[in-house]
C-alpha positions as CSV (number, residue, x, y, z in Angstrom):
1,M,15.9,-4.6,-1.8
2,I,17.7,-1.8,-0.3
3,P,21.3,-2.5,1.0
4,K,22.4,-0.3,3.4
5,E,26.1,0.0,4.5
6,A,26.5,1.2,8.3
7,R,29.8,3.1,9.8
8,P,32.6,1.2,9.9
9,G,33.7,-0.3,13.6
10,D,36.1,-2.0,15.5
11,D,34.6,-4.4,17.6
12,T,33.6,-7.7,15.6
13,A,32.6,-9.5,18.7
14,G,30.7,-6.8,19.9
15,L,28.3,-6.9,17.0
16,L,27.8,-10.6,16.3
17,F,26.8,-10.7,19.8
18,Y,24.5,-8.1,19.2
19,L,22.9,-9.8,15.7
20,Y,22.9,-13.4,17.7
21,G,21.1,-11.5,20.5
22,P,17.7,-10.9,21.5
23,G,17.8,-7.3,20.0
24,K,17.0,-3.9,21.8
25,R,13.1,-5.1,22.4
26,D,13.4,-8.7,21.7
27,E,12.8,-8.1,18.1
28,H,15.3,-10.7,17.1
29,V,13.7,-14.0,16.4
30,D,15.7,-17.3,15.5
31,P,19.5,-15.6,14.5
32,H,21.3,-18.1,12.5
33,M,23.6,-18.0,9.7
34,V,23.0,-18.3,6.0
35,A,26.3,-17.8,4.2
36,A,29.7,-17.4,5.1
37,W,33.3,-16.8,3.2
38,D,33.7,-21.0,3.8
39,V,31.1,-23.6,3.7
40,S,32.6,-25.4,6.6
41,V,32.2,-22.0,9.1
42,P,29.8,-23.6,11.9
43,D,27.0,-21.4,13.4
44,P,27.3,-20.6,16.4
45,G,23.6,-20.0,16.7
46,R,22.8,-24.1,16.2
47,S,26.2,-25.1,17.9
48,D,27.2,-26.3,21.5
49,E,30.8,-26.4,20.4
50,F,31.3,-23.4,18.6
51,S,31.2,-19.7,20.1
52,I,30.3,-16.1,19.0
53,P,33.7,-15.3,20.2
54,D,35.1,-18.3,18.3
55,L,33.6,-16.6,15.3
56,A,34.7,-13.4,15.7
57,L,38.4,-14.9,15.9
58,L,37.9,-16.5,12.7
59,L,37.1,-13.3,11.1
60,D,39.8,-11.2,12.6
61,A,42.5,-13.5,12.2
62,P,43.4,-11.6,8.6
63,V,43.7,-8.1,10.6
64,Y,45.7,-9.5,13.5
65,A,47.9,-11.3,10.5
66,L,48.6,-7.7,9.1
67,R,52.0,-6.2,8.9
68,G,52.7,-3.1,10.1
69,R,49.6,-0.9,11.0
70,R,46.3,-2.2,11.4
71,P,43.1,-0.3,9.9
72,P,41.8,1.4,13.1
73,L,37.9,0.4,12.1
74,H,38.2,-3.0,10.5
75,V,34.4,-4.1,10.3
76,F,32.4,-4.0,7.5
77,H,28.6,-4.3,8.2
78,V,25.9,-4.1,5.4
79,A,21.9,-4.9,6.1
80,V,19.7,-5.9,3.3
81,R,16.2,-5.2,3.7
82,N,13.0,-5.9,1.6
83,P,9.6,-3.7,2.0
84,P,7.1,-5.2,4.4
85,E,5.1,-5.9,1.1
86,D,7.5,-8.5,-0.6
87,R,7.5,-11.8,-0.1
88,R,9.6,-13.7,2.3
89,L,12.6,-15.0,1.0
90,T,14.3,-18.5,2.2
91,D,17.7,-18.8,3.4
92,E,18.8,-20.2,0.1
93,E,17.6,-17.0,-1.8
94,W,19.5,-14.5,1.0
95,A,22.7,-16.7,1.0
96,R,22.5,-15.8,-2.4
97,V,21.9,-12.3,-2.2
98,A,24.6,-12.3,0.5
99,R,27.7,-13.4,-1.9
100,E,26.5,-11.3,-4.7
101,M,26.4,-8.5,-2.2
102,M,30.1,-9.4,-0.9
103,H,31.2,-9.8,-4.7
104,A,29.8,-6.2,-5.8
105,S,31.2,-4.4,-3.2
106,G,34.6,-5.9,-3.5
107,I,35.2,-7.4,0.0
108,A,35.1,-11.1,-1.5
109,P,34.6,-11.6,-5.6
110,H,33.4,-14.5,-6.9
111,T,36.6,-15.8,-8.5
112,D,39.2,-14.4,-5.5
113,D,40.2,-16.8,-3.1
114,Q,42.1,-14.2,-1.3
115,G,39.2,-12.3,-0.6
116,C,37.7,-10.7,2.8
117,R,36.5,-13.3,5.8
118,W,32.3,-12.6,6.2
119,V,29.1,-14.0,7.4
120,A,25.7,-13.5,6.7
121,V,23.2,-13.3,9.7
122,R,19.6,-13.7,9.6
123,H,17.4,-13.0,12.6
124,A,13.7,-11.5,10.8
125,D,11.8,-12.2,7.8
126,D,12.9,-9.3,6.0
127,H,16.7,-8.7,6.2
128,I,20.4,-10.1,7.0
129,H,23.1,-8.7,8.0
130,I,26.3,-9.0,6.5
131,V,29.5,-8.7,9.0
132,A,33.2,-8.8,7.2
133,T,36.7,-7.4,8.2
134,R,38.6,-5.5,5.7
135,A,41.7,-7.7,5.5
136,R,42.3,-9.8,2.7
137,E,44.0,-13.1,2.7
138,D,47.0,-12.0,1.1
139,G,47.5,-9.3,3.7
140,R,45.9,-6.3,1.1
141,Q,43.1,-4.2,1.8
142,P,40.0,-4.6,-0.5
143,D,38.7,-1.8,-2.7
144,T,35.1,-0.7,-1.3
145,S,35.5,2.7,-3.0
146,W,32.1,1.9,-5.1
147,S,30.6,-0.5,-2.7
148,Q,27.4,1.0,-2.1
149,L,26.3,1.8,-6.0
150,R,27.4,-1.8,-6.8
151,M,25.6,-3.4,-4.3
152,Q,22.4,-1.0,-5.6
153,E,23.1,-2.2,-8.7
154,A,22.9,-5.9,-7.6
155,A,19.7,-5.5,-5.8
156,R,18.1,-4.1,-9.0
157,G,19.1,-7.7,-10.5
158,F,17.5,-9.8,-7.6
159,E,14.1,-7.6,-7.5
160,V,13.7,-8.9,-11.0
161,E,15.0,-12.6,-10.6
162,F,13.3,-13.3,-7.5
163,G,9.7,-10.8,-8.5
164,L,10.3,-8.4,-5.5
165,R,9.1,-4.5,-5.6
166,R,11.4,-2.9,-8.1
167,L,12.9,0.4,-6.4
168,T,15.1,3.4,-8.0
169,H,17.7,4.5,-5.9
170,A,17.8,8.0,-4.7
171,D,15.5,9.3,-6.7
172,G,14.0,11.0,-3.8
173,T,10.4,10.1,-3.8
174,A,10.4,7.1,-1.3
175,S,8.4,7.2,1.8
176,R,10.4,6.4,5.3
177,W,10.0,2.5,5.7
178,R,8.9,1.6,9.1
179,K,11.8,0.5,11.2
180,P,12.1,-3.2,12.8
181,G,11.7,-1.7,16.1
182,E,8.9,0.2,15.2
183,A,6.7,-3.0,14.1
184,E,7.5,-4.8,17.1
185,K,6.6,-1.6,19.2
186,A,3.3,-1.4,17.4
187,A,2.8,-5.5,18.3
188,R,3.4,-4.9,22.1
189,R,0.9,-2.2,22.1
190,G,-1.7,-4.0,20.1
191,L,-1.5,-2.1,17.3
192,S,-1.9,-2.9,13.5
193,E,0.6,-1.1,12.3
194,S,3.5,1.3,13.7
195,A,3.2,4.7,14.9
196,R,5.0,6.3,11.6
197,E,2.3,4.6,9.5
198,T,-0.4,5.6,11.4
199,L,0.8,8.7,11.4
200,Q,2.0,9.0,7.3
201,R,-1.7,8.3,6.7
202,A,-3.4,11.0,8.9
203,V,-0.9,13.9,8.0
204,R,-1.3,12.7,4.1
205,E,-5.3,13.0,4.9
206,A,-5.2,16.3,6.4
207,A,-3.0,17.9,4.1
208,A,-4.9,16.6,1.1
209,A,-7.8,18.1,2.1
210,A,-6.5,21.8,3.8
211,V,-6.7,24.8,2.1
212,S,-4.5,26.6,4.6
213,D,-2.0,26.2,7.1
214,A,-4.4,26.8,10.1
215,D,-6.7,24.5,8.3
216,F,-3.9,22.2,8.3
217,F,-3.1,21.9,11.8
218,E,-6.6,22.4,12.7
219,R,-7.3,18.9,11.1
220,L,-4.1,17.5,12.5
221,T,-5.3,18.1,15.5
222,A,-8.8,17.0,14.9
223,A,-7.7,13.7,13.7
224,G,-6.2,13.2,17.5
225,L,-2.6,13.8,16.7
226,R,0.0,15.5,19.1
227,V,1.1,18.7,17.3
228,K,4.6,21.2,17.6
229,Q,5.2,23.7,15.4
230,R,8.4,25.1,14.9
231,S,8.9,28.7,14.1
232,A,11.2,31.2,13.3
233,P,12.7,34.2,15.2
234,D,10.3,36.3,13.2
235,G,7.1,34.2,14.1
236,N,6.7,32.3,10.4
237,V,6.0,29.1,11.0
238,T,9.0,27.0,9.2
239,G,7.9,23.3,9.9
240,Y,6.0,21.1,12.7
241,S,6.1,17.6,14.1
242,V,3.3,15.2,14.9
243,A,3.4,12.3,17.3
244,L,0.6,9.8,18.5
245,P,-0.7,9.7,21.9
246,G,0.5,7.3,24.1
247,D,3.5,6.7,21.7
248,R,6.5,7.3,24.3
249,N,10.5,6.3,24.4
250,R,12.3,4.8,27.1
251,E,12.4,8.2,29.0
252,Q,8.8,8.4,28.6
253,K,8.9,11.3,26.1
254,P,6.7,11.6,23.2
255,V,8.2,10.1,20.1
256,W,8.1,13.3,18.1
257,F,8.2,12.9,13.8
258,P,8.8,15.9,11.4
259,G,6.8,15.7,8.4
260,T,10.0,15.3,6.2
261,R,10.8,12.1,8.0
262,L,7.3,10.6,7.2
263,A,7.3,11.5,3.6
264,P,9.1,13.6,0.9
265,D,6.2,15.8,0.2
266,L,5.1,16.1,4.0
267,S,7.5,18.7,5.2
268,L,5.6,21.8,5.3
269,P,6.9,24.0,2.7
270,R,5.6,20.7,0.4
271,V,2.2,20.4,2.1
272,R,1.9,24.1,1.5
273,E,2.3,23.9,-2.1
274,R,-1.1,22.6,-2.5
275,W,-3.0,25.9,-1.3
276,N,-0.5,27.9,-3.3
277,G,-2.0,29.7,-6.1
278,P,-5.5,31.0,-7.0
279,P,-8.2,30.1,-4.3
280,V,-10.5,27.2,-5.0
281,N,-14.2,27.8,-4.1
282,P,-16.0,24.4,-5.8
283,A,-20.0,24.5,-5.0
284,A,-21.8,21.4,-6.1
285,A,-25.3,20.7,-4.4
286,P,-25.1,17.3,-2.2
287,A,-26.9,15.5,-4.5
288,D,-24.6,16.3,-7.5
289,V,-21.0,15.5,-5.5
290,W,-20.2,12.8,-7.1
291,R,-21.0,13.5,-10.6
292,A,-19.7,17.0,-10.4
293,A,-16.3,15.3,-9.2
294,A,-16.1,13.2,-12.0
295,E,-16.9,15.6,-14.7
296,K,-13.8,17.8,-13.4
297,V,-11.6,14.3,-13.2
298,R,-12.4,13.7,-16.6
299,A,-11.9,17.3,-18.3
300,A,-8.6,16.9,-16.2
301,A,-7.6,13.5,-17.7
302,G,-7.4,15.0,-21.0
303,Q,-5.3,18.1,-19.9
304,L,-2.7,16.2,-17.5
305,G,1.0,17.1,-18.8
306,A,-0.6,19.1,-21.7
307,G,1.7,22.1,-20.9
308,G,5.0,19.9,-22.0
309,L,6.4,17.0,-20.5
310,H,7.7,18.7,-17.6
311,R,4.8,20.6,-16.5
312,G,2.8,17.6,-15.1
313,A,4.4,17.2,-11.6
314,G,1.7,19.3,-10.1
315,D,-1.0,17.2,-12.2
316,V,0.3,14.1,-10.4
317,A,0.9,15.6,-6.8
318,A,-2.9,16.6,-7.2
319,L,-4.6,13.3,-8.4
320,G,-2.5,12.0,-5.6
321,D,-4.4,13.8,-2.9
322,L,-7.9,13.5,-4.7
323,I,-7.4,9.9,-4.5
324,V,-6.4,10.4,-0.5
325,V,-9.7,11.9,0.0
326,A,-12.0,9.7,-2.3
327,A,-10.7,7.0,-0.2
328,T,-11.9,8.5,3.3
329,V,-15.5,9.4,1.8
330,S,-16.1,6.4,-0.5
331,P,-18.7,3.6,0.0
332,Y,-17.7,1.2,2.6
333,L,-18.1,-1.9,0.7
334,V,-15.4,-0.5,-1.4
335,R,-13.2,1.6,1.1
336,S,-10.5,-1.2,1.2
337,Q,-9.6,-1.0,-2.2
338,M,-9.5,2.5,-2.2
339,R,-7.5,3.0,0.5
340,K,-4.8,0.7,-0.9
341,A,-5.2,2.4,-4.4
342,A,-4.3,6.0,-2.2
343,Y,-1.1,3.8,-0.9
344,E,-0.1,2.5,-4.1
345,F,-0.4,6.0,-5.8
346,E,1.4,7.4,-3.1
347,R,4.8,7.3,-4.8
348,A,3.2,8.1,-8.6
349,S,2.2,11.5,-7.0
350,R,5.7,12.6,-6.3
351,A,7.7,12.8,-9.9
352,P,11.6,12.8,-9.0
353,A,13.3,16.4,-10.0
354,A,10.3,18.0,-11.6
355,R,9.3,20.8,-9.3
356,E,7.1,23.0,-11.9
357,M,4.0,22.6,-10.2
358,E,1.5,24.6,-12.0
359,G,-0.2,22.0,-14.5
360,Q,-3.5,22.4,-16.7
361,A,-4.9,20.0,-14.8
362,R,-4.0,20.4,-11.2
363,E,-6.5,23.0,-10.4
364,L,-9.4,20.9,-11.7
365,Y,-8.1,17.7,-9.7
366,R,-7.8,20.4,-6.7
367,E,-11.1,21.6,-7.4
368,S,-12.8,17.7,-7.2
369,T,-10.9,17.2,-4.1
370,Q,-12.3,19.9,-2.4
371,V,-15.7,19.0,-3.9
372,L,-15.1,15.9,-1.7
373,S,-13.8,17.1,1.2
374,R,-16.6,19.5,1.9
375,S,-19.1,17.2,1.6
376,V,-18.5,14.2,3.5
377,S,-21.4,14.3,5.6
378,S,-23.5,14.4,1.8
379,V,-21.3,11.6,0.0
380,G,-21.9,8.6,1.8
381,R,-25.5,9.0,1.3
382,N,-25.5,9.3,-2.1
383,D,-26.6,6.5,-5.0
384,T,-23.6,4.3,-5.8
385,V,-24.4,4.6,-9.0
386,A,-22.8,8.3,-9.3
387,A,-19.8,6.8,-6.8
388,L,-19.2,4.5,-10.1
389,G,-19.7,7.2,-12.7
390,F,-16.7,9.0,-10.5
391,L,-14.6,5.7,-10.0
392,L,-14.4,5.0,-13.8
393,A,-13.2,8.9,-14.1
394,L,-10.6,8.2,-11.6
395,V,-9.5,5.2,-13.6
396,T,-9.0,7.3,-16.5
397,A,-6.9,9.7,-14.7
398,V,-4.5,7.3,-13.0
399,E,-4.1,5.8,-16.5
400,A,-3.4,9.1,-18.0
401,S,-0.7,10.0,-14.7
402,R,1.0,6.1,-15.9
403,R,1.4,7.3,-19.2
404,W,2.9,10.7,-18.6
405,H,5.6,8.9,-16.2
406,Q,6.4,6.6,-18.8
407,A,7.0,9.2,-21.7
408,Q,9.3,10.7,-18.4
409,E,11.0,7.4,-18.0
410,H,9.7,7.4,-14.2
411,R,9.7,3.7,-14.4
412,V,8.6,3.1,-10.2
413,Q,6.4,5.9,-10.7
414,A,4.6,4.5,-13.7
415,E,4.5,1.2,-12.1
416,A,2.9,2.2,-8.6
417,A,0.4,4.2,-11.0
418,G,-0.5,1.1,-12.9
419,R,-0.9,-0.8,-9.5
420,A,-3.2,2.0,-8.5
421,G,-5.4,1.7,-11.3
422,R,-5.8,-1.9,-10.9
423,L,-6.9,-1.2,-7.4
424,L,-9.2,1.4,-9.0
425,H,-10.7,-1.2,-11.6
426,E,-11.1,-3.3,-8.8
427,A,-13.1,-1.0,-6.7
428,V,-15.1,-0.5,-10.1
429,E,-16.2,-3.7,-10.4
430,V,-16.9,-4.4,-6.9
431,T,-19.3,-1.2,-7.1
432,V,-20.9,-2.6,-10.2
433,G,-21.7,-6.1,-8.3
434,V,-23.2,-4.1,-5.2
435,N,-25.6,-2.1,-7.5
436,A,-26.9,-5.6,-9.2
437,A,-27.1,-7.1,-5.6
438,R,-29.3,-3.9,-4.7
439,E,-31.7,-3.7,-7.3
440,Y,-31.8,-7.7,-7.6
441,R,-35.2,-9.5,-7.6
442,P,-34.9,-13.5,-7.3
443,R,-37.0,-15.2,-10.0
444,P,-39.9,-17.4,-8.3
445,K,-38.7,-20.6,-7.4
446,H,-40.8,-22.4,-10.1
447,A,-38.8,-20.7,-12.5
448,A,-35.1,-21.5,-11.4
449,A,-35.7,-24.9,-13.2
450,R,-34.8,-24.6,-16.5
451,A,-36.2,-26.8,-19.5
452,G,-36.3,-27.2,-23.1
453,P,-33.6,-28.2,-25.7
454,G,-30.3,-27.1,-24.5
455,R,-31.3,-26.4,-21.1
456,R,-30.1,-28.3,-17.9
457,A,-32.6,-29.5,-15.4
458,A,-32.2,-28.3,-11.8
459,T,-30.0,-29.9,-9.4
460,A,-29.8,-30.4,-6.0
461,P,-27.7,-27.4,-4.0
462,G,-24.1,-28.0,-3.9
463,I,-23.5,-30.5,-6.9
464,R,-24.6,-27.8,-9.7
465,P,-21.6,-28.2,-12.1
466,M,-20.5,-25.0,-12.8
467,V,-19.1,-25.0,-16.2
468,G,-22.5,-25.5,-17.4
469,T,-23.6,-22.5,-15.0
470,V,-21.5,-20.4,-16.9
471,Q,-22.3,-21.5,-20.3
472,D,-25.7,-21.0,-19.3
473,A,-25.2,-17.5,-18.1
474,V,-22.6,-15.7,-20.4
475,P,-22.8,-18.1,-23.4
476,E,-20.1,-15.6,-25.4
477,H,-17.7,-15.4,-23.0
478,A,-17.7,-18.9,-21.6
479,R,-14.8,-20.5,-23.8
480,E,-12.9,-17.5,-22.5
481,I,-14.0,-18.0,-18.9
482,L,-13.0,-21.5,-18.6
483,A,-9.5,-20.9,-20.1
484,D,-8.6,-18.2,-18.0
485,P,-5.8,-18.8,-14.6
486,A,-8.8,-16.9,-12.8
487,W,-11.6,-19.6,-13.4
488,P,-10.9,-21.7,-9.9
489,A,-11.7,-18.5,-7.9
490,L,-14.7,-17.2,-10.0
491,R,-15.9,-21.1,-9.4
492,A,-15.2,-21.0,-5.8
493,R,-17.5,-17.5,-5.9
494,L,-20.5,-19.1,-7.6
495,A,-20.4,-21.8,-5.1
496,E,-20.3,-19.7,-1.9
497,V,-23.7,-17.5,-4.0
498,E,-25.5,-21.4,-4.3
499,K,-24.4,-22.1,-0.8
500,A,-26.2,-18.9,0.5
501,G,-29.3,-19.7,-1.0
502,D,-29.1,-18.1,-4.4
503,D,-29.3,-19.3,-8.1
504,P,-25.5,-18.7,-9.3
505,G,-26.6,-18.7,-13.0
506,D,-29.1,-16.0,-12.4
507,V,-26.8,-14.2,-10.5
508,L,-23.6,-14.5,-13.3
509,A,-26.2,-13.6,-15.5
510,T,-27.3,-10.5,-13.7
511,V,-23.8,-8.9,-12.6
512,A,-22.6,-10.0,-16.2
513,A,-25.3,-7.9,-17.7
514,R,-24.5,-4.9,-15.6
515,R,-21.9,-3.7,-17.4
516,E,-20.2,-4.4,-20.8
517,L,-17.2,-7.1,-20.5
518,N,-15.7,-7.0,-23.7
519,S,-12.8,-4.5,-23.2
520,A,-12.0,-6.7,-20.1
521,D,-8.3,-7.9,-19.6
522,S,-9.6,-11.2,-17.6
523,V,-13.6,-11.7,-18.0
524,A,-13.4,-14.2,-14.9
525,E,-11.2,-11.8,-12.6
526,V,-13.6,-9.0,-13.5
527,L,-16.6,-11.3,-12.4
528,V,-14.8,-12.3,-9.7
529,W,-14.9,-8.9,-8.3
530,R,-18.3,-8.3,-9.3
531,L,-19.6,-11.0,-7.4
532,D,-17.4,-10.2,-4.2
533,G,-19.0,-7.1,-4.6
534,W,-22.6,-9.1,-4.6
535,Q,-21.8,-10.8,-1.5
536,R,-20.7,-7.7,0.2
537,Q,-23.8,-6.3,-0.2
538,R,-26.0,-9.3,0.4
539,G,-23.8,-10.1,3.9
540,S,-24.5,-6.6,4.7
541,A,-28.0,-6.3,3.8
542,A,-28.0,-9.9,5.5
543,A,-26.6,-8.6,8.7
544,A,-28.7,-5.8,8.9
545,S,-31.9,-7.4,9.1
546,G,-30.7,-9.9,11.7
547,S,-30.1,-7.2,14.0
548,G,-33.5,-5.6,13.3
549,T,-33.1,-3.5,10.6
550,T,-35.0,-3.3,7.5
551,A,-32.9,-4.1,4.3
552,V,-34.0,-0.8,2.1
553,P,-30.4,0.4,0.0
554,A,-31.4,3.7,0.7
555,D,-27.9,5.2,0.3
556,G,-25.0,5.2,-1.8
557,T,-22.9,3.1,0.3
558,G,-24.9,-0.3,0.0
559,R,-25.6,0.6,4.0
560,T,-29.3,-0.3,5.1
561,V,-31.1,2.2,6.9
562,P,-32.8,1.4,10.1
563,A,-36.4,1.2,10.4
564,R,-38.0,4.2,11.4
565,K,-40.0,4.3,14.7
566,Q,-43.4,6.2,14.6
567,G,-43.1,9.5,16.1
568,A,-39.6,9.2,16.2
569,S,-36.8,10.8,14.4
570,A,-33.7,8.5,12.6
571,Q,-30.5,8.6,13.1
572,T,-28.2,8.3,10.7
573,R,-25.8,5.2,10.8
574,R,-22.1,6.0,10.6
575,P,-20.2,3.6,8.0
576,P,-18.3,1.0,10.1
577,G,-14.4,1.6,9.8
578,E,-15.0,5.6,9.1
579,Q,-13.6,7.9,11.3
580,Q,-16.1,10.5,12.8
581,R,-15.3,13.8,14.6
582,R,-18.1,14.1,17.1
583,G,-18.3,17.4,19.1
584,P,-19.5,17.7,23.0
585,K,-23.2,16.7,23.4
586,R,-25.4,19.5,23.7
587,G,-27.8,20.2,26.3
588,R,-31.3,19.9,25.4
């Protein structure tokens, strides 16, 4: 939760008309009042007899009643906003936030009935605006000298109480959030995300894989971005800006974003830190890409921050780049988890105030990054078993980074690393399920019916009791699973497996046997992830066979390979959702 105090103004009615109006681009939805200094104040957005000028007059009344000189800028305005990933607060919750912010700012303390007048207006899901006038009922001026700091402290309390993302004020590591107008513009253009978010991801991917200035700018251009370099009088490039094709302002000019406006570590000097130092020249055969990268990551995990508490900033930064590149080349069936993990770890890759970048693990992470980025065309064709080994090594590395941040008392970064580690753990278990499905050979139908002491007789599809299925398939974990909060989700997955025509007990036993479960915090949740991978692979194979392809798991992404026609060469299928750079067609 971020309270942001705007510059003081002198037009109360004008500000209220804007807040209750459609906005600059019709982004305001259902403007209404959620709280005010007096509960009896009508809401002009929902009253036919009380207008916005009437509300402005009520707010300004103490200002007009002042004796002597009035303050030239008497309007106090603060916006309180939540990140996009936070849950939607109710009007009652926002009302509590507004009252607490006015108390913390000194505008209207809780026990002071002579405080300033104020109202809180909501016209979007993720934020409110609070408008107050700097004139107390007793004619004195409010003390707002520490308003911003105190409102930030109040916001930290609400983050804990409401279960929101916990932020740290002014540590200099947060990315710029998209503005409401940017989100509305993306929606009008039919885009799933704002231009700022698209540019952040594209620039970060280019920076993570680049090895020089020229390589960095070439990758930005190849990604389809418009690039503008900024040069000093001596000809040296000192900065850059990027824009999306077709993204223009009202004057029909491109909307440029300097790197520093995207994220703190995307300014050109910070991007250059990635290739400062000795050159990295990793070598790995195409078949050994995942294994070679995994070995380096495992070696680096034990060395992260080994040079001292203040020597790990470069290590975590390089690890963040590695996760970004790994997400772009990972098997497509787990790519969604990998990209989410890269997004979550982004904050953990920026250590506040620590600028000693040469850590002992940094070079190994850089080598792993280059191994993957230089082998994009071959990584996707490797066996998912090798990819699984790399993901396991990555989980260990992220956990090491979390412990380093905890030792440094970087609370926000440690929490970000924890979220990324959970997503990587999920990717590991989904990969286990994918591998199990690829190698699965269903038992003959007559063997599916179980007989003998303690065995259940076969029942019709759709009515099999899943409790018995769990007890038969994983008897050593059955009691724990059935008491787990994730048991309903696992039961639903088993029902889906049965509906698809597979024996749920046989499938559950198969995925459970692929990897040990004793170290899992939640066995039920781990099995849910493995069954997710199972269903993705089986669905992918079924879709491929339905489109005239042979469901042969010949590569490491879980993709099926089209059957080759005799006398014709087979073309490699591109993983869905993976951006490929294609050059001009060559003449025969």
